[in-house]
N, CA, C and O atoms as a GROMACS GRO file, in nm:
protein
  272
    1MET      N    1  -0.976   1.349  -1.005
    1MET     CA    2  -0.862   1.363  -0.918
    1MET      C    3  -0.876   1.263  -0.805
    1MET      O    4  -0.980   1.256  -0.740
    2ILE      N    5  -0.773   1.188  -0.781
    2ILE     CA    6  -0.770   1.090  -0.673
    2ILE      C    7  -0.684   1.149  -0.561
    2ILE      O    8  -0.571   1.191  -0.586
    3VAL      N    9  -0.736   1.153  -0.438
    3VAL     CA   10  -0.663   1.209  -0.325
    3VAL      C   11  -0.634   1.098  -0.225
    3VAL      O   12  -0.724   1.027  -0.181
    4ILE      N   13  -0.506   1.083  -0.190
    4ILE     CA   14  -0.463   0.985  -0.091
    4ILE      C   15  -0.413   1.064   0.031
    4ILE      O   16  -0.317   1.140   0.021
    5GLU      N   17  -0.478   1.045   0.145
    5GLU     CA   18  -0.443   1.120   0.266
    5GLU      C   19  -0.314   1.067   0.328
    5GLU      O   20  -0.277   0.952   0.308
    6ALA      N   21  -0.245   1.153   0.405
    6ALA     CA   22  -0.124   1.114   0.475
    6ALA      C   23  -0.156   1.005   0.577
    6ALA      O   24  -0.263   1.003   0.637
    7LYS      N   25  -0.060   0.915   0.595
    7LYS     CA   26  -0.081   0.810   0.694
    7LYS      C   27   0.052   0.760   0.747
    7LYS      O   28   0.156   0.774   0.683
    8ARG      N   29   0.046   0.702   0.865
    8ARG     CA   30   0.165   0.641   0.925
    8ARG      C   31   0.158   0.492   0.897
    8ARG      O   32   0.059   0.426   0.928
    9LYS      N   33   0.265   0.438   0.840
    9LYS     CA   34   0.271   0.295   0.808
    9LYS      C   35   0.310   0.215   0.932
    9LYS      O   36   0.348   0.272   1.034
   10GLU      N   37   0.300   0.084   0.922
   10GLU     CA   38   0.331  -0.004   1.035
   10GLU      C   39   0.475   0.009   1.082
   10GLU      O   40   0.502  -0.008   1.201
   11ASN      N   41   0.568   0.040   0.991
   11ASN     CA   42   0.709   0.054   1.028
   11ASN      C   43   0.742   0.195   1.078
   11ASN      O   44   0.859   0.232   1.087
   12ASP      N   45   0.637   0.274   1.110
   12ASP     CA   46   0.646   0.410   1.162
   12ASP      C   47   0.688   0.513   1.055
   12ASP      O   48   0.712   0.629   1.088
   13GLU      N   49   0.696   0.471   0.931
   13GLU     CA   50   0.726   0.561   0.820
   13GLU      C   51   0.599   0.639   0.785
   13GLU      O   52   0.489   0.584   0.792
   14ILE      N   53   0.613   0.766   0.747
   14ILE     CA   54   0.497   0.848   0.712
   14ILE      C   55   0.489   0.863   0.560
   14ILE      O   56   0.586   0.900   0.495
   15GLU      N   57   0.372   0.832   0.507
   15GLU     CA   58   0.346   0.851   0.364
   15GLU      C   59   0.271   0.982   0.349
   15GLU      O   60   0.162   0.997   0.404
   16CYS      N   61   0.328   1.078   0.277
   16CYS     CA   62   0.268   1.210   0.260
   16CYS      C   63   0.138   1.202   0.181
   16CYS      O   64   0.116   1.109   0.104
   17LYS      N   65   0.053   1.303   0.200
   17LYS     CA   66  -0.070   1.316   0.122
   17LYS      C   67  -0.030   1.348  -0.023
   17LYS      O   68   0.064   1.424  -0.047
   18TYR      N   69  -0.103   1.289  -0.119
   18TYR     CA   70  -0.079   1.322  -0.258
   18TYR      C   71  -0.206   1.310  -0.341
   18TYR      O   72  -0.301   1.243  -0.301
   19GLU      N   73  -0.206   1.376  -0.456
   19GLU     CA   74  -0.319   1.374  -0.549
   19GLU      C   75  -0.268   1.326  -0.685
   19GLU      O   76  -0.157   1.360  -0.726
   20VAL      N   77  -0.349   1.247  -0.752
   20VAL     CA   78  -0.315   1.201  -0.886
   20VAL      C   79  -0.428   1.241  -0.980
   20VAL      O   80  -0.544   1.211  -0.954
   21GLY      N   81  -0.392   1.308  -1.088
   21GLY     CA   82  -0.490   1.347  -1.189
   21GLY      C   83  -0.456   1.281  -1.321
   21GLY      O   84  -0.339   1.279  -1.361
   22LEU      N   85  -0.555   1.227  -1.388
   22LEU     CA   86  -0.535   1.165  -1.519
   22LEU      C   87  -0.602   1.248  -1.625
   22LEU      O   88  -0.713   1.298  -1.604
   23GLU      N   89  -0.536   1.264  -1.738
   23GLU     CA   90  -0.600   1.333  -1.850
   23GLU      C   91  -0.568   1.262  -1.980
   23GLU      O   92  -0.472   1.185  -1.989
   24CYS      N   93  -0.651   1.287  -2.079
   24CYS     CA   94  -0.635   1.228  -2.211
   24CYS      C   95  -0.510   1.286  -2.276
   24CYS      O   96  -0.493   1.408  -2.281
   25GLY      N   97  -0.424   1.200  -2.327
   25GLY     CA   98  -0.302   1.245  -2.393
   25GLY      C   99  -0.327   1.310  -2.527
   25GLY      O  100  -0.238   1.376  -2.581
   26HIS      N  101  -0.448   1.292  -2.584
   26HIS     CA  102  -0.480   1.349  -2.715
   26HIS      C  103  -0.540   1.489  -2.702
   26HIS      O  104  -0.496   1.581  -2.772
   27CYS      N  105  -0.641   1.507  -2.615
   27CYS     CA  106  -0.711   1.636  -2.608
   27CYS      C  107  -0.686   1.712  -2.479
   27CYS      O  108  -0.721   1.830  -2.470
   28GLY      N  109  -0.626   1.648  -2.377
   28GLY     CA  110  -0.592   1.716  -2.253
   28GLY      C  111  -0.705   1.727  -2.152
   28GLY      O  112  -0.687   1.788  -2.046
   29MET      N  113  -0.822   1.670  -2.180
   29MET     CA  114  -0.934   1.676  -2.087
   29MET      C  115  -0.914   1.573  -1.975
   29MET      O  116  -0.854   1.468  -1.996
   30GLU      N  117  -0.965   1.606  -1.855
   30GLU     CA  118  -0.954   1.516  -1.740
   30GLU      C  119  -1.033   1.388  -1.765
   30GLU      O  120  -1.145   1.392  -1.817
   31VAL      N  121  -0.975   1.275  -1.726
   31VAL     CA  122  -1.039   1.145  -1.743
   31VAL      C  123  -1.127   1.117  -1.622
   31VAL      O  124  -1.080   1.125  -1.509
   32ASP      N  125  -1.254   1.084  -1.645
   32ASP     CA  126  -1.343   1.051  -1.534
   32ASP      C  127  -1.350   0.899  -1.516
   32ASP      O  128  -1.288   0.824  -1.592
   33ALA      N  129  -1.426   0.854  -1.416
   33ALA     CA  130  -1.432   0.712  -1.383
   33ALA      C  131  -1.485   0.628  -1.500
   33ALA      O  132  -1.434   0.519  -1.526
   34GLU      N  133  -1.586   0.678  -1.570
   34GLU     CA  134  -1.644   0.604  -1.683
   34GLU      C  135  -1.542   0.589  -1.796
   34GLU      O  136  -1.528   0.481  -1.854
   35GLU      N  137  -1.470   0.696  -1.828
   35GLU     CA  138  -1.368   0.691  -1.932
   35GLU      C  139  -1.253   0.600  -1.890
   35GLU      O  140  -1.197   0.527  -1.973
   36TYR      N  141  -1.217   0.604  -1.761
   36TYR     CA  142  -1.110   0.520  -1.710
   36TYR      C  143  -1.143   0.374  -1.733
   36TYR      O  144  -1.058   0.295  -1.774
   37THR      N  145  -1.267   0.337  -1.705
   37THR     CA  146  -1.312   0.199  -1.720
   37THR      C  147  -1.318   0.157  -1.867
   37THR      O  148  -1.274   0.048  -1.902
   38SER      N  149  -1.372   0.245  -1.952
   38SER     CA  150  -1.389   0.210  -2.094
   38SER      C  151  -1.260   0.221  -2.174
   38SER      O  152  -1.242   0.151  -2.274
   39GLY      N  153  -1.169   0.311  -2.131
   39GLY     CA  154  -1.045   0.331  -2.205
   39GLY      C  155  -1.059   0.428  -2.321
   39GLY      O  156  -0.963   0.449  -2.395
   40THR      N  157  -1.178   0.487  -2.338
   40THR     CA  158  -1.203   0.579  -2.448
   40THR      C  159  -1.244   0.716  -2.394
   40THR      O  160  -1.330   0.725  -2.307
   41CYS      N  161  -1.183   0.822  -2.446
   41CYS     CA  162  -1.215   0.958  -2.405
   41CYS      C  163  -1.348   0.999  -2.467
   41CYS      O  164  -1.366   0.989  -2.589
   42SER      N  165  -1.443   1.045  -2.384
   42SER     CA  166  -1.573   1.085  -2.437
   42SER      C  167  -1.568   1.223  -2.503
   42SER      O  168  -1.663   1.262  -2.572
   43ASP      N  169  -1.460   1.298  -2.484
   43ASP     CA  170  -1.447   1.430  -2.545
   43ASP      C  171  -1.395   1.423  -2.688
   43ASP      O  172  -1.446   1.492  -2.776
   44CYS      N  173  -1.293   1.339  -2.713
   44CYS     CA  174  -1.235   1.333  -2.848
   44CYS      C  175  -1.257   1.198  -2.918
   44CYS      O  176  -1.232   1.187  -3.038
   45GLY      N  177  -1.303   1.096  -2.844
   45GLY     CA  178  -1.332   0.965  -2.904
   45GLY      C  179  -1.211   0.874  -2.918
   45GLY      O  180  -1.225   0.760  -2.961
   46GLU      N  181  -1.092   0.922  -2.883
   46GLU     CA  182  -0.970   0.841  -2.892
   46GLU      C  183  -0.951   0.762  -2.763
   46GLU      O  184  -1.012   0.792  -2.661
   47SER      N  185  -0.865   0.658  -2.769
   47SER     CA  186  -0.828   0.592  -2.644
   47SER      C  187  -0.745   0.694  -2.568
   47SER      O  188  -0.658   0.758  -2.626
   48TRP      N  189  -0.771   0.710  -2.438
   48TRP     CA  190  -0.717   0.824  -2.365
   48TRP      C  191  -0.572   0.814  -2.325
   48TRP      O  192  -0.536   0.862  -2.218
   49ASN      N  193  -0.487   0.756  -2.404
   49ASN     CA  194  -0.343   0.752  -2.384
   49ASN      C  195  -0.300   0.834  -2.262
   49ASN      O  196  -0.281   0.956  -2.271
   50GLU      N  197  -0.286   0.768  -2.150
   50GLU     CA  198  -0.272   0.830  -2.018
   50GLU      C  199  -0.163   0.936  -2.006
   50GLU      O  200  -0.049   0.916  -2.047
   51LYS      N  201  -0.200   1.049  -1.948
   51LYS     CA  202  -0.109   1.154  -1.908
   51LYS      C  203  -0.140   1.178  -1.760
   51LYS      O  204  -0.253   1.213  -1.726
   52ARG      N  205  -0.042   1.160  -1.673
   52ARG     CA  206  -0.064   1.161  -1.529
   52ARG      C  207   0.008   1.278  -1.464
   52ARG      O  208   0.122   1.309  -1.498
   53HIS      N  209  -0.061   1.343  -1.370
   53HIS     CA  210  -0.003   1.451  -1.292
   53HIS      C  211  -0.013   1.412  -1.145
   53HIS      O  212  -0.118   1.365  -1.100
   54THR      N  213   0.095   1.431  -1.071
   54THR     CA  214   0.094   1.399  -0.929
   54THR      C  215   0.136   1.521  -0.848
   54THR      O  216   0.238   1.583  -0.877
   55ALA      N  217   0.056   1.555  -0.747
   55ALA     CA  218   0.088   1.665  -0.656
   55ALA      C  219   0.112   1.604  -0.519
   55ALA      O  220   0.028   1.531  -0.467
   56ILE      N  221   0.228   1.635  -0.460
   56ILE     CA  222   0.265   1.580  -0.330
   56ILE      C  223   0.263   1.693  -0.228
   56ILE      O  224   0.323   1.798  -0.250
   57TYR      N  225   0.194   1.671  -0.117
   57TYR     CA  226   0.188   1.767  -0.008
   57TYR      C  227   0.304   1.737   0.086
   57TYR      O  228   0.316   1.626   0.137
   58VAL      N  229   0.388   1.835   0.109
   58VAL     CA  230   0.504   1.814   0.196
   58VAL      C  231   0.468   1.863   0.336
   58VAL      O  232   0.513   1.968   0.382
   59THR      N  233   0.386   1.784   0.401
   59THR     CA  234   0.343   1.810   0.538
   59THR      C  235   0.345   1.678   0.613
   59THR      O  236   0.363   1.571   0.554
   60SER      N  237   0.328   1.685   0.741
   60SER     CA  238   0.326   1.561   0.819
   60SER      C  239   0.187   1.539   0.876
   60SER      O  240   0.098   1.624   0.864
   61ILE      N  241   0.171   1.426   0.938
   61ILE     CA  242   0.046   1.395   1.007
   61ILE      C  243   0.039   1.486   1.130
   61ILE      O  244   0.140   1.501   1.199
   62PRO      N  245  -0.076   1.546   1.160
   62PRO     CA  246  -0.088   1.634   1.277
   62PRO      C  247  -0.042   1.567   1.405
   62PRO      O  248  -0.065   1.447   1.425
   63MET      N  249   0.022   1.645   1.492
   63MET     CA  250   0.071   1.591   1.619
   63MET      C  251  -0.045   1.544   1.705
   63MET      O  252  -0.154   1.600   1.703
   64GLN      N  253  -0.019   1.440   1.780
   64GLN     CA  254  -0.117   1.390   1.874
   64GLN      C  255  -0.062   1.404   2.015
   64GLN      O  256   0.059   1.391   2.037
   65GLY      N  257  -0.148   1.431   2.108
   65GLY     CA  258  -0.101   1.445   2.246
   65GLY      C  259  -0.057   1.586   2.276
   65GLY      O  260  -0.098   1.680   2.208
   66GLN      N  261   0.026   1.600   2.378
   66GLN     CA  262   0.068   1.731   2.427
   66GLN      C  263   0.195   1.777   2.357
   66GLN      O  264   0.286   1.698   2.333
   67SER      N  265   0.202   1.906   2.326
   67SER     CA  266   0.325   1.964   2.270
   67SER      C  267   0.372   2.076   2.360
   67SER      O  268   0.295   2.125   2.443
   68SER      N  269   0.495   2.117   2.345
   68SER     CA  270   0.548   2.223   2.432
   68SER      C  271   0.528   2.361   2.377
   68SER      O  272   0.567   2.459   2.440
   0.00000   0.00000   0.00000
């Protein structure tokens, strides 16, 4: 699972936190870094025909400074 934290871009736009998970399209097992590099699933032996899941957190960057 790859996690990208929320951040404020230079144009003041906020990019929400999100997670990306990759799994083998043949057997459904999660793809690890070694399998990602090799292109072959170590669980079923097939090329891991990518299946991607993305989870988006609908929150903002915590406030800074004083609030009312």
